[in-house]
VEXDREN-476867 format. One record per residue: x, y, z of N, C-alpha, C in turn. Coordinates in Angstrom, 1 decimal, always signed. Example, Ala and Ser with C-alpha at 12.3 -4.5 7.8 and 13.67 -1.06 7.14 Angstrom:
BEGIN
+--------+--------+--------+--------+--------+--------+--------+--------+--------+
|    nc1 |    nc2 |    nc3 |   cac1 |   cac2 |   cac3 |    cc1 |    cc2 |    cc3 |
+--------+--------+--------+--------+--------+--------+--------+--------+--------+
|  +13.2 |   -5.7 |   +7.8 |  +12.3 |   -4.5 |   +7.8 |  +13.2 |   -3.3 |   +7.8 |
|  +12.8 |   -2.2 |   +7.1 |  +13.7 |   -1.1 |   +7.1 |  +12.9 |   +0.0 |   +7.9 |
+--------+--------+--------+--------+--------+--------+--------+--------+--------+
//
This chain:
BEGIN
+--------+--------+--------+--------+--------+--------+--------+--------+--------+
|    nc1 |    nc2 |    nc3 |   cac1 |   cac2 |   cac3 |    cc1 |    cc2 |    cc3 |
+--------+--------+--------+--------+--------+--------+--------+--------+--------+
|  -38.4 | -116.5 | -122.5 |  -38.7 | -116.3 | -123.9 |  -39.0 | -114.8 | -124.1 |
|  -39.7 | -114.1 | -123.2 |  -39.9 | -112.7 | -123.4 |  -38.7 | -111.9 | -123.4 |
|  -37.7 | -112.2 | -122.5 |  -36.4 | -111.5 | -122.5 |  -35.7 | -111.7 | -123.8 |
|  -35.7 | -113.0 | -124.3 |  -35.0 | -113.3 | -125.5 |  -35.6 | -112.5 | -126.7 |
|  -36.9 | -112.5 | -126.8 |  -37.5 | -111.7 | -127.8 |  -37.2 | -110.2 | -127.7 |
|  -37.2 | -109.7 | -126.5 |  -36.9 | -108.3 | -126.4 |  -35.5 | -108.0 | -126.8 |
|  -34.6 | -108.9 | -126.4 |  -33.2 | -108.7 | -126.8 |  -33.0 | -108.7 | -128.3 |
|  -33.7 | -109.6 | -129.0 |  -33.7 | -109.7 | -130.4 |  -34.3 | -108.4 | -131.1 |
|  -35.4 | -107.9 | -130.5 |  -36.1 | -106.7 | -131.0 |  -35.1 | -105.5 | -130.9 |
|  -34.4 | -105.4 | -129.8 |  -33.4 | -104.3 | -129.6 |  -32.3 | -104.5 | -130.6 |
|  -31.8 | -105.6 | -130.8 |  -30.7 | -105.9 | -131.8 |  -31.2 | -105.6 | -133.2 |
|  -32.4 | -106.1 | -133.5 |  -32.9 | -105.8 | -134.8 |  -33.1 | -104.3 | -135.1 |
|  -33.7 | -103.6 | -134.1 |  -33.9 | -102.2 | -134.3 |  -32.6 | -101.4 | -134.5 |
|  -31.5 | -102.0 | -133.9 |  -30.2 | -101.3 | -134.0 |  -29.5 | -101.7 | -135.3 |
|  -30.1 | -102.6 | -136.1 |  -29.5 | -103.0 | -137.3 |  -28.5 | -104.2 | -137.2 |
|  -28.5 | -104.8 | -136.0 |  -27.5 | -105.9 | -135.8 |  -28.0 | -107.2 | -136.6 |
|  -27.1 | -108.0 | -137.0 |  -27.4 | -109.3 | -137.6 |  -27.6 | -110.2 | -136.4 |
|  -28.7 | -110.9 | -136.4 |  -29.0 | -111.8 | -135.3 |  -28.9 | -113.3 | -135.7 |
|  -28.3 | -114.0 | -134.7 |  -28.1 | -115.5 | -134.9 |  -28.7 | -116.1 | -133.6 |
|  -29.5 | -117.2 | -133.8 |  -30.1 | -117.9 | -132.7 |  -29.8 | -119.4 | -132.8 |
|  -29.1 | -119.9 | -131.8 |  -29.0 | -121.3 | -131.7 |  -30.0 | -121.8 | -130.7 |
|  -31.1 | -122.5 | -131.2 |  -32.2 | -122.8 | -130.4 |  -32.0 | -124.1 | -129.6 |
|  -31.0 | -124.1 | -128.7 |  -30.7 | -125.4 | -128.0 |  -30.8 | -125.1 | -126.5 |
|  -31.4 | -125.9 | -125.8 |  -32.3 | -127.0 | -126.2 |  -33.6 | -126.5 | -126.9 |
|  -34.0 | -127.2 | -127.9 |  -35.1 | -126.7 | -128.7 |  -36.4 | -126.7 | -127.9 |
|  -37.2 | -125.6 | -128.1 |  -38.5 | -125.5 | -127.5 |  -39.3 | -124.6 | -128.5 |
|  -40.6 | -124.6 | -128.3 |  -41.4 | -123.8 | -129.2 |  -41.0 | -122.3 | -129.3 |
|  -40.8 | -121.8 | -130.5 |  -40.4 | -120.4 | -130.6 |  -41.6 | -119.6 | -131.2 |
|  -41.9 | -118.5 | -130.6 |  -43.0 | -117.7 | -131.2 |  -42.6 | -117.1 | -132.6 |
|  -43.6 | -116.9 | -133.4 |  -43.4 | -116.3 | -134.7 |  -42.8 | -114.9 | -134.6 |
|  -43.1 | -114.2 | -133.6 |  -42.6 | -112.8 | -133.4 |  -41.1 | -112.9 | -133.2 |
|  -40.6 | -113.9 | -132.5 |  -39.1 | -114.0 | -132.3 |  -38.5 | -114.5 | -133.7 |
|  -39.1 | -115.5 | -134.3 |  -38.5 | -116.0 | -135.6 |  -38.4 | -114.8 | -136.6 |
|  -39.3 | -113.9 | -136.6 |  -39.3 | -112.8 | -137.5 |  -38.1 | -111.9 | -137.3 |
|  -37.5 | -112.0 | -136.1 |  -36.3 | -111.2 | -135.7 |  -35.0 | -111.9 | -135.9 |
|  -35.1 | -113.2 | -136.4 |  -33.9 | -114.0 | -136.5 |  -33.4 | -114.0 | -137.9 |
|  -32.1 | -113.5 | -138.1 |  -31.5 | -113.5 | -139.4 |  -31.0 | -114.9 | -139.7 |
|  -30.4 | -115.6 | -138.8 |  -29.8 | -117.0 | -139.0 |  -30.2 | -117.8 | -137.8 |
|  -30.9 | -118.9 | -138.1 |  -31.3 | -119.9 | -137.1 |  -30.4 | -121.1 | -137.3 |
|  -29.8 | -121.6 | -136.2 |  -28.8 | -122.7 | -136.3 |  -29.1 | -123.9 | -135.5 |
|  -30.2 | -124.6 | -135.8 |  -30.5 | -125.8 | -135.1 |  -29.8 | -127.0 | -135.6 |
|  -29.7 | -128.1 | -134.8 |  -29.3 | -129.4 | -135.4 |  -30.5 | -130.0 | -136.0 |
|  -30.3 | -131.2 | -136.6 |  -31.4 | -131.8 | -137.3 |  -32.6 | -132.1 | -136.5 |
|  -32.4 | -132.7 | -135.3 |  -33.5 | -133.0 | -134.4 |  -34.2 | -131.8 | -133.9 |
|  -33.5 | -130.8 | -133.6 |  -34.1 | -129.5 | -133.1 |  -34.9 | -128.9 | -134.3 |
|  -34.4 | -129.0 | -135.5 |  -35.0 | -128.4 | -136.6 |  -36.5 | -128.9 | -136.8 |
|  -36.6 | -130.2 | -136.7 |  -37.9 | -130.9 | -136.9 |  -38.9 | -130.5 | -135.7 |
|  -38.3 | -130.5 | -134.5 |  -39.1 | -130.1 | -133.3 |  -39.6 | -128.7 | -133.5 |
|  -38.7 | -127.8 | -133.8 |  -39.1 | -126.4 | -134.0 |  -40.2 | -126.2 | -135.0 |
|  -40.1 | -127.0 | -136.1 |  -41.1 | -126.9 | -137.2 |  -42.4 | -127.6 | -136.9 |
|  -42.4 | -128.4 | -135.8 |  -43.6 | -129.1 | -135.4 |  -43.8 | -130.3 | -136.4 |
|  -42.8 | -130.9 | -137.0 |  -42.9 | -132.0 | -137.9 |  -42.4 | -133.3 | -137.3 |
|  -42.8 | -134.4 | -137.9 |  -42.4 | -135.7 | -137.4 |  -40.9 | -135.9 | -137.5 |
|  -40.3 | -136.7 | -136.7 |  -38.9 | -137.0 | -136.7 |  -38.4 | -137.5 | -138.1 |
|  -39.2 | -138.1 | -138.9 |  -38.8 | -138.6 | -140.2 |  -39.1 | -137.6 | -141.3 |
|  -39.6 | -136.4 | -141.0 |  -39.8 | -135.4 | -142.0 |  -38.5 | -134.9 | -142.6 |
|  -38.5 | -134.5 | -143.8 |  -37.2 | -134.0 | -144.5 |  -36.8 | -132.7 | -143.8 |
|  -35.5 | -132.6 | -143.8 |  -34.9 | -131.3 | -143.2 |  -35.3 | -130.1 | -144.1 |
|  -35.4 | -130.3 | -145.4 |  -35.9 | -129.2 | -146.3 |  -37.3 | -128.8 | -146.0 |
|  -38.2 | -129.7 | -145.7 |  -39.6 | -129.4 | -145.4 |  -39.6 | -128.6 | -144.1 |
|  -38.8 | -129.1 | -143.1 |  -38.8 | -128.4 | -141.8 |  -38.2 | -127.0 | -141.9 |
|  -37.2 | -126.8 | -142.7 |  -36.6 | -125.5 | -142.9 |  -37.6 | -124.6 | -143.6 |
|  -38.3 | -125.1 | -144.5 |  -39.3 | -124.2 | -145.2 |  -40.4 | -123.7 | -144.3 |
|  -40.8 | -124.6 | -143.3 |  -41.8 | -124.2 | -142.3 |  -41.2 | -123.0 | -141.5 |
|  -40.0 | -123.1 | -141.1 |  -39.4 | -122.0 | -140.3 |  -39.2 | -120.8 | -141.1 |
|  -38.8 | -120.9 | -142.3 |  -38.7 | -119.7 | -143.2 |  -40.1 | -119.1 | -143.4 |
|  -41.1 | -119.9 | -143.5 |  -42.4 | -119.4 | -143.7 |  -42.9 | -118.7 | -142.4 |
|  -42.4 | -119.0 | -141.3 |  -42.8 | -118.4 | -140.0 |  -41.9 | -117.2 | -139.7 |
|  -41.0 | -116.8 | -140.6 |  -40.3 | -115.6 | -140.4 |  -38.7 | -115.6 | -140.3 |
|  -38.1 | -116.7 | -140.1 |  -36.7 | -116.8 | -140.0 |  -36.1 | -116.4 | -141.4 |
|  -35.0 | -115.6 | -141.5 |  -34.5 | -115.2 | -142.8 |  -33.6 | -116.3 | -143.4 |
|  -32.9 | -117.1 | -142.5 |  -32.1 | -118.2 | -143.0 |  -32.1 | -119.3 | -141.9 |
|  -32.1 | -120.5 | -142.4 |  -32.1 | -121.7 | -141.5 |  -30.8 | -122.5 | -141.9 |
|  -29.9 | -122.5 | -141.0 |  -28.6 | -123.2 | -141.2 |  -28.5 | -124.4 | -140.2 |
|  -28.7 | -125.6 | -140.8 |  -28.8 | -126.8 | -139.9 |  -27.5 | -127.5 | -139.9 |
|  -27.1 | -127.8 | -138.7 |  -25.9 | -128.7 | -138.5 |  -26.3 | -130.1 | -138.6 |
|  -25.4 | -130.9 | -139.3 |  -25.7 | -132.3 | -139.6 |  -24.7 | -133.2 | -139.1 |
|  -23.9 | -132.8 | -138.1 |  -22.9 | -133.7 | -137.5 |  -21.9 | -134.0 | -138.6 |
|  -21.5 | -135.3 | -138.7 |  -20.5 | -135.7 | -139.7 |  -20.8 | -135.4 | -141.1 |
|  -22.1 | -135.2 | -141.4 |  -22.6 | -134.9 | -142.7 |  -22.4 | -133.4 | -143.1 |
|  -21.9 | -132.6 | -142.2 |  -21.7 | -131.2 | -142.5 |  -22.8 | -130.3 | -142.1 |
|  -23.3 | -129.4 | -143.0 |  -24.4 | -128.5 | -142.7 |  -25.1 | -128.1 | -144.0 |
|  -26.3 | -127.5 | -143.8 |  -27.1 | -127.1 | -144.9 |  -27.8 | -125.8 | -144.6 |
|  -27.8 | -124.9 | -145.6 |  -28.4 | -123.6 | -145.5 |  -29.6 | -123.5 | -146.4 |
|  -30.7 | -123.0 | -145.8 |  -31.9 | -122.7 | -146.6 |  -32.2 | -121.2 | -146.4 |
|  -32.5 | -120.5 | -147.5 |  -33.0 | -119.1 | -147.5 |  -34.1 | -119.0 | -148.5 |
|  -35.1 | -118.2 | -148.3 |  -36.2 | -118.0 | -149.3 |  -35.7 | -117.6 | -150.6 |
|  -36.2 | -118.2 | -151.7 |  -35.9 | -117.8 | -153.0 |  -34.5 | -118.1 | -153.5 |
|  -33.7 | -118.8 | -152.7 |  -32.3 | -119.1 | -153.1 |  -32.1 | -120.6 | -153.0 |
|  -31.4 | -121.2 | -153.9 |  -31.1 | -122.7 | -153.8 |  -30.4 | -123.0 | -152.5 |
|  -30.8 | -124.1 | -151.9 |  -30.1 | -124.6 | -150.7 |  -28.6 | -124.8 | -150.9 |
|  -27.8 | -124.7 | -149.9 |  -26.4 | -124.9 | -150.0 |  -26.1 | -126.0 | -149.0 |
|  -25.4 | -127.1 | -149.4 |  -24.9 | -128.1 | -148.6 |  -23.4 | -128.1 | -148.6 |
|  -22.8 | -128.1 | -147.4 |  -21.4 | -128.3 | -147.2 |  -21.2 | -129.7 | -146.6 |
|  -20.4 | -130.5 | -147.2 |  -20.1 | -131.8 | -146.7 |  -19.3 | -131.7 | -145.4 |
|  -19.4 | -132.7 | -144.5 |  -18.6 | -132.8 | -143.3 |  -17.2 | -133.1 | -143.7 |
|  -16.3 | -132.9 | -142.8 |  -14.9 | -133.2 | -143.1 |  -14.5 | -134.4 | -142.3 |
|  -13.8 | -135.3 | -142.9 |  -13.4 | -136.5 | -142.1 |  -12.3 | -136.2 | -141.1 |
|  -12.6 | -136.4 | -139.9 |  -11.7 | -136.1 | -138.8 |  -11.6 | -137.3 | -137.8 |
|  -10.6 | -137.4 | -137.1 |  -10.5 | -138.4 | -136.0 |  -11.2 | -137.8 | -134.8 |
|  -12.4 | -138.4 | -134.5 |  -13.2 | -137.9 | -133.5 |  -12.8 | -138.3 | -132.1 |
|  -12.5 | -137.4 | -131.2 |  -12.2 | -137.6 | -129.8 |  -13.4 | -137.3 | -129.0 |
|  -14.1 | -136.2 | -129.2 |  -15.2 | -135.8 | -128.4 |  -16.1 | -134.8 | -129.2 |
|  -17.4 | -135.1 | -129.3 |  -18.3 | -134.2 | -130.0 |  -18.9 | -133.2 | -129.1 |
|  -18.7 | -133.2 | -127.8 |  -19.2 | -132.2 | -127.0 |  -18.7 | -130.8 | -127.4 |
|  -19.7 | -129.9 | -127.6 |  -19.3 | -128.5 | -128.0 |  -19.2 | -128.2 | -129.5 |
|  -19.4 | -129.2 | -130.3 |  -19.3 | -129.0 | -131.7 |  -20.3 | -128.0 | -132.2 |
|  -21.5 | -128.2 | -131.8 |  -22.6 | -127.2 | -132.2 |  -22.3 | -125.8 | -131.7 |
|  -21.8 | -125.7 | -130.5 |  -21.5 | -124.4 | -129.9 |  -20.4 | -123.8 | -130.7 |
|  -19.4 | -124.6 | -131.0 |  -18.2 | -124.1 | -131.8 |  -18.7 | -123.6 | -133.2 |
|  -19.6 | -124.4 | -133.8 |  -20.2 | -124.0 | -135.1 |  -20.8 | -122.6 | -135.0 |
|  -21.7 | -122.4 | -134.1 |  -22.4 | -121.2 | -134.0 |  -21.5 | -120.0 | -133.6 |
|  -20.5 | -120.3 | -132.7 |  -19.6 | -119.2 | -132.4 |  -18.7 | -118.8 | -133.5 |
|  -18.2 | -119.8 | -134.3 |  -17.4 | -119.5 | -135.5 |  -18.2 | -118.8 | -136.5 |
|  -19.5 | -119.2 | -136.7 |  -20.4 | -118.5 | -137.7 |  -20.6 | -117.1 | -137.3 |
|  -20.9 | -116.8 | -136.0 |  -21.1 | -115.4 | -135.5 |  -19.8 | -114.6 | -135.7 |
|  -18.7 | -115.2 | -135.4 |  -17.4 | -114.4 | -135.5 |  -17.2 | -114.0 | -136.9 |
|  -17.4 | -115.0 | -137.9 |  -17.1 | -114.7 | -139.3 |  -18.1 | -113.6 | -139.8 |
|  -19.4 | -113.8 | -139.4 |  -20.4 | -112.8 | -139.8 |  -20.0 | -111.4 | -139.2 |
|  -19.5 | -111.3 | -138.0 |  -19.1 | -110.1 | -137.3 |  -17.9 | -109.4 | -138.1 |
|  -17.1 | -110.3 | -138.7 |  -16.0 | -109.8 | -139.5 |  -16.4 | -109.3 | -140.9 |
|  -17.7 | -109.5 | -141.2 |  -18.2 | -109.1 | -142.5 |  -18.3 | -110.1 | -143.6 |
|  -18.0 | -111.4 | -143.2 |  -18.1 | -112.4 | -144.2 |  -19.5 | -112.6 | -144.7 |
|  -19.7 | -112.9 | -146.0 |  -21.1 | -113.3 | -146.4 |  -21.5 | -114.6 | -145.8 |
|  -22.8 | -114.8 | -145.6 |  -23.3 | -116.0 | -145.0 |  -22.7 | -117.3 | -145.5 |
|  -22.6 | -117.6 | -146.8 |  -22.0 | -118.8 | -147.3 |  -20.6 | -119.0 | -146.9 |
|  -19.8 | -117.9 | -146.9 |  -18.4 | -118.0 | -146.4 |  -18.3 | -118.2 | -144.9 |
|  -19.2 | -117.6 | -144.2 |  -19.2 | -117.8 | -142.7 |  -19.6 | -119.2 | -142.4 |
|  -20.5 | -119.8 | -143.2 |  -20.9 | -121.2 | -143.0 |  -19.8 | -122.1 | -143.2 |
|  -18.9 | -121.8 | -144.2 |  -17.8 | -122.6 | -144.5 |  -16.8 | -122.6 | -143.3 |
|  -16.6 | -121.4 | -142.8 |  -15.7 | -121.3 | -141.6 |  -16.2 | -122.0 | -140.4 |
|  -17.5 | -121.9 | -140.2 |  -18.2 | -122.6 | -139.1 |  -18.1 | -124.1 | -139.2 |
|  -18.3 | -124.6 | -140.4 |  -18.2 | -126.0 | -140.7 |  -16.8 | -126.6 | -140.4 |
|  -15.8 | -125.8 | -140.8 |  -14.4 | -126.2 | -140.5 |  -14.1 | -126.2 | -139.0 |
|  -14.6 | -125.1 | -138.4 |  -14.3 | -125.0 | -136.9 |  -15.0 | -126.2 | -136.2 |
|  -16.2 | -126.5 | -136.5 |  -16.9 | -127.6 | -135.8 |  -16.1 | -128.9 | -136.1 |
|  -15.6 | -129.1 | -137.3 |  -14.9 | -130.4 | -137.6 |  -13.6 | -130.4 | -136.8 |
|  -12.9 | -129.3 | -136.6 |  -11.7 | -129.3 | -135.8 |  -12.1 | -129.5 | -134.3 |
|  -13.2 | -129.0 | -133.9 |  -13.5 | -129.1 | -132.5 |  -13.7 | -130.6 | -132.0 |
|  -14.1 | -131.5 | -132.9 |  -14.3 | -132.9 | -132.4 |  -12.9 | -133.6 | -132.2 |
|  -11.8 | -133.0 | -132.6 |  -10.5 | -133.6 | -132.5 |   -9.9 | -133.4 | -131.1 |
|  -10.5 | -132.5 | -130.3 |  -10.1 | -132.2 | -129.0 |  -11.1 | -132.7 | -127.9 |
|  -10.7 | -132.7 | -126.7 |  -11.6 | -133.2 | -125.6 |  -12.2 | -132.0 | -124.9 |
|  -13.5 | -132.0 | -124.8 |  -14.2 | -131.0 | -124.0 |  -14.7 | -129.8 | -124.9 |
|  -15.7 | -129.1 | -124.4 |  -16.3 | -128.0 | -125.2 |  -15.4 | -126.9 | -125.3 |
|  -14.6 | -126.5 | -124.3 |  -13.7 | -125.3 | -124.4 |  -12.4 | -125.7 | -125.0 |
|  -11.8 | -126.8 | -124.5 |  -10.5 | -127.2 | -125.0 |  -10.6 | -127.6 | -126.5 |
|  -11.7 | -128.1 | -126.9 |  -11.8 | -128.5 | -128.3 |  -12.0 | -127.4 | -129.3 |
|  -12.4 | -126.2 | -128.8 |  -12.6 | -125.1 | -129.8 |  -11.3 | -124.7 | -130.4 |
|  -11.2 | -124.7 | -131.8 |  -10.0 | -124.3 | -132.4 |   -9.8 | -122.8 | -132.5 |
|   -8.5 | -122.4 | -132.7 |   -8.2 | -121.0 | -133.0 |   -8.6 | -120.6 | -134.4 |
|   -8.8 | -119.4 | -134.6 |   -9.1 | -118.9 | -136.0 |   -8.0 | -119.3 | -136.9 |
|   -6.7 | -119.3 | -136.5 |   -5.6 | -119.7 | -137.3 |   -5.7 | -121.1 | -137.8 |
|   -6.1 | -122.0 | -136.9 |   -6.3 | -123.4 | -137.2 |   -7.4 | -123.6 | -138.2 |
|   -8.5 | -122.9 | -138.0 |   -9.7 | -122.9 | -139.0 |   -9.2 | -122.5 | -140.3 |
|   -8.5 | -121.3 | -140.4 |   -8.1 | -120.8 | -141.7 |   -7.1 | -121.7 | -142.4 |
|   -6.2 | -122.4 | -141.6 |   -5.3 | -123.4 | -142.2 |   -6.1 | -124.6 | -142.8 |
|   -7.1 | -125.0 | -142.1 |   -7.9 | -126.1 | -142.6 |   -8.6 | -125.7 | -143.9 |
|   -9.1 | -124.5 | -143.9 |   -9.8 | -124.0 | -145.1 |   -8.9 | -123.9 | -146.3 |
|   -7.6 | -123.5 | -146.0 |   -6.6 | -123.4 | -147.1 |   -6.2 | -124.7 | -147.7 |
|   -6.4 | -125.8 | -146.9 |   -6.1 | -127.1 | -147.3 |   -4.8 | -127.5 | -146.9 |
+--------+--------+--------+--------+--------+--------+--------+--------+--------+
//
């Protein structure tokens, strides 16, 4: 945890945008959360990180993490899509896409990787979220974490409809 926090401190000091996928979830110090621009847990990780009961609302859990310093909490919801919370801004929900599921292994990793790639290209967070949501949907149509990851071209084709 100390090495992770130091890496985020270095990135933050250099002006980098930081994304943290807290999997597997464990307690995160407030000092680390204060360095996180985008936190990308799944629903169960979200509640665990916030220290709330499993039946607590995702919105309540996201507010706890925002209050502890995260700038944005972007929760993956499996087939239900994803939801973004930021302080002072209405939450954004993107519905999941109906896909023929072959294997869900790696969908969360695909989501975070596609999100980071879109952000690195300069996409605003809501647009990057849309790209990540599409990439994760496509990833479940293939078998395995690596083989299931779609190309950028496939993601863009899905987004175009």
